[in-house]
N, C-alpha and C positions, 0 to 999 in steps of 0.2 A: 644435674643427673636425675631429673624428674622421671624421664622415661625408664631409666634403669631401676629406679626405686619402685615404679609401678610394676615392672616385670618381676621384681623380687617378691612383691605381694601376691602376684598371680601364681608364683610357685607354691604358695600355701593353699590356694583355692583350686587351681587346675594345673597340676604338675606336668601333664603331658603337653599341653598347649604351651606352658611356660618354657619347657625345654626347647621346643621348636623356635620360640621367639628369642630366647637367650642365644641360641646358636646362630640364628640369622643376624641378630643385632651385633654380636661379637664379630662375626665374619665381616659384616659391613664396615664396622668401625676400624677393625684391624686393616682391612684392605684400603680403606680411605686414607688412613694414616700412613700406610706403606707407600701408596702412590703419591699422596700429597707431600710426604717428606722426601721422596726420592729426588725431586728437582733441586731443592736447596742442598740436600746431601751431596748430590752430584757436583753442584757448583762449588761448594766449599771443599769437597774432596779433591776435585781437580786443582783448585787453588792451593790446597795444602801440598799436593804432589809437586806442583810447578814452583811455588814460592817457598814452601817450608814454613810458612807463617804460623806461629803458635795460635793466633786468633782463629785461623781456619780449622786447625785441629780441635780446638776447644768447641767451636761451633758444631762440628761434625758429632762430637760426643754429646753435646746438648740436644741435638736432633734425635740421636739414638735414645737418650735418657727420656725425652718427651714421649717417644713411641712406647717405651717400656712402662712409663707412668700411666699412659692411657690404658694399656692392657691391664695394669694392676687395678686401676680405678674400676674397670668393668668387673673384675673379680670381687672387689670390696662392695660394690653397690648393686650388682645385678644378680649374683648367684644366691641361692637359698641358704637357709641356716646350715652351718657347717661346723665341724669340730676339727679345726686345724691346730695342731700343737707344734709350735715352732720355738726352738731354743738356739740362740746365738750367744757367743761370749759378749760381755758388756763392753770390752775394750777394743773391739774392731771398729774401724772408722773409714769414712768415705774416701779419705786421701791416702789410705794405706796401700801396700803392695803385698799381695798374698798369692800363694799357690794353694789351690783347692782341689782335693780329690773327693770322689764320690762313687757310690754304687749307681747302677744305671738300669732302669726297667722300662722306661716309656719315653716317647717324644715329649711327654708332658714335663719330664724332669727339668729341661732347660727353662721352661716357663716358670716353674716353681723356684728355680735358682734366681731368676729375675725378680720374682715376687718378694722373696725374703731379703734380697740384696738392696732393694730401693732405700736410699738414704742411710744405709748401714754399711754397705760394701761398695768398692769401686765397680765400674762397669766390668761385667764378666766377658772374657774372651776364652776361646778354646782353639786347639789345633784343628785346622781344616785342610782339605785337599786343595791344591792350587787350582785344579780344574773347576772348582765351584765359582771362580771369578767370572766364568762365562754365563752363569745363571743371572738373568736380568734382576736388577734391584738388589736382591739378597747377596749375590756374589760380590758386587761392587761395594756394598755396605761393609761386608767383612774386610775387604781390602782397605777401604778408607779408614776403618776403625782399628787398623793394625792387628787384626786377628792373625796369629801365626799361620800363614798359608804355605804348605810344604809340597814340593815336588818329590814324589817318592819314585825310586827306581827298583824295578823287579830284579829278582835273582838272575833271570834270563838276560835282562838288559845289561847287568853288571858283568855277566859272563862274556857277552859280546863286546863290551867296552869296559875293561878293567879300570879305566880312568874315572868311572862313575862311583867306584867304591868309596864310601865315606862321605859322598856328596849329600846324602840325606841328613847326616849329622851336622854338616856345615850349614845346610839350609835351615835346619831347626834353630841353630844358634843365631843365625842372621835374623830369622823371623822374630825370635824372642827378644833380640836386642832392640827392636823397635819400641818395646814397652819400657825400657829402662828409665826414661826420663818422665814418666807419668804414672799416676795411680792405676793399679790394675788388679783384677782377680783372674788368674789363669786357671781355668777348670780342666781337669783331666779325669775322664772316666776310666779308672784303672782296669776294668774288665775288658775294655776295648770294644764291647758290643752290648746290646741290651740283653738282660737276663731272660731266659726262658727255661722251663723244665727240661726241654729237649736238649738244649745246649749244655745244661748242667749235667745231664746224664752222659752225653757224648764226651764231655771233659773228664767225667768221673771226679767232679769237684768235691773236695773234702768239706765244703761249707754247706750249711742247711739252706741259706737264703742267697748265696752269692756264687758267681763264677770265679774261676781262678784269676787273681790280679796279674797285671803285666807291669813291668818296672821301667821299660825303656823310655817311654814318653816323659815320665816324671823325672828320670835321671837327666834327660836332656834339659828340661826346664831348670832343674837345680844347678846344672853346670852353667847354663847361660845366665841365670838370674839370681842364683843363690845368695850372692853377697848383697843384693839389693832388696831382698824381700824382708817384710816385717814379721812374717810368720807363715807357717804351713797350717792349713785347715782341713779337717776331715768332715765331710757332710754325709749323713745317713738319711735316706728317704724311705719311708714305708707307706704303703697304700693298704690299709687293713681290709678294704672291701674288694681287693683284686686290682691287678694292673690296669690302669685306664688307657683309653685311646685319647687322641688330642681332642676329638669332638666331645668326649665325656667331660673334659674340663669346662667347656663353654656351655654345655647343657646343664651343668650343676650337679653332675652325677658323683663328683668326688666329695662325698659328705665327710669322710674322715681321712686325715693326712697327718703324718708325723715327720718332722724334720729336726734333726739334731746336728748342730755344727760345733765343733770343738777344736782346740789347738792340738797338734801333734808335734812331738819333738824328734828330730833326727839325730842319731848319735854323732858326736863331733868328729870321730874318726871316719865315719861313713861320709859325712858331709865333705870333709877335706879330701877324701879319696875321689869322690865324684867331681869336685871342683878341679882336681888335677887330671881329669880325663880318664880316671881309672875304670869307670864302668865299661867303657869300650875296649880297654886294653889290659885289664887286670881281673882275672877270674875270681880272685879273693874278694875284691870290691863288689863285683857282680853278685857273688853268693851272699855277701853281707846285705846288699840291697834287697835281694829277694827275701831273705830271712826277716828283714825289718818290715817289708810290705806285707808279708804273710802274717806277721804278728798283728799288724793293724787290721788286717782282714778278719782274723779270728776274733778280735775284740769287737769289730763291727758286726759280725755274725751274731754274737751273743747280745749285742745292743739291740739289733733288730728283733730278736726273740723277746727281749724285755719290753721294747716299745709296743709290740703287738699285744703282749699280755696286758700292758697298762690300759690299752683301749678296751679290752674285754672286761677288766676288773673295775675300771673307772669310766663307764660310759657317760658321755655328756654331749649336748649340742648347745652351742652358744649362738645367740643372735649377733650378727655382725653389721 
């Protein structure tokens, strides 16, 4: 990583030039890895679909892990000095099965999840639209890696064809079932969209730093995977210097970042109710689920306030 170390030194001497070099280098490395890895990923992915061979599945995951590790190496070796405060439970492990919820502010969030997860959490998946499968390389990678890819039906489509009612739920359960026999981290952004002040005002959100949470996707995951998970995790991400763009990450503009991951406990009665399909059919279970999620969100809102205050009261920049 001599080149990246050199770029890191340039950040101290000529920041503007270094940002341009960092962005160009990262773009080149990520593109090369994406295209270079697409051929073996395709071959192993097709082999996995045709034969169901475990070795093909493991190889697909290794290819994805290598891609993530390469990106993380760029962050560690190329970007300038940064104050990234990351906290994870000591007992999470790479072979575990976790449901992960998080606030959502930027496209950078997913890269941060990949960064903090390396060698500590299993490969992260998240719900995606089935239509993404038609996007070259990325869509097929999602499919081969068993991302839960869902076909959603609009209210208009259901009105025209009542047989479609409930198909979304069946599709989600089927998609989640693909993860049952392997380690996974299934990520759910409960706000359903990236946070902006405009969205917050439109929602009349009761939170200082968050949009209103949604419970449907998480309840589906609990219903489909609940008995198999090792724990539920809540991740809180803060960007003290403002919400970054994806290019900001690779330019080295994210000097300060806070990430806190902790276990959350779901009440036994709520868990049992969701496992029995109550979220879709029982208004009492649905109300209990919303109350629980809102409690988590109120605690997260206060945590964000505390994390931001800590950056202000304890400023520091560490060499990495």
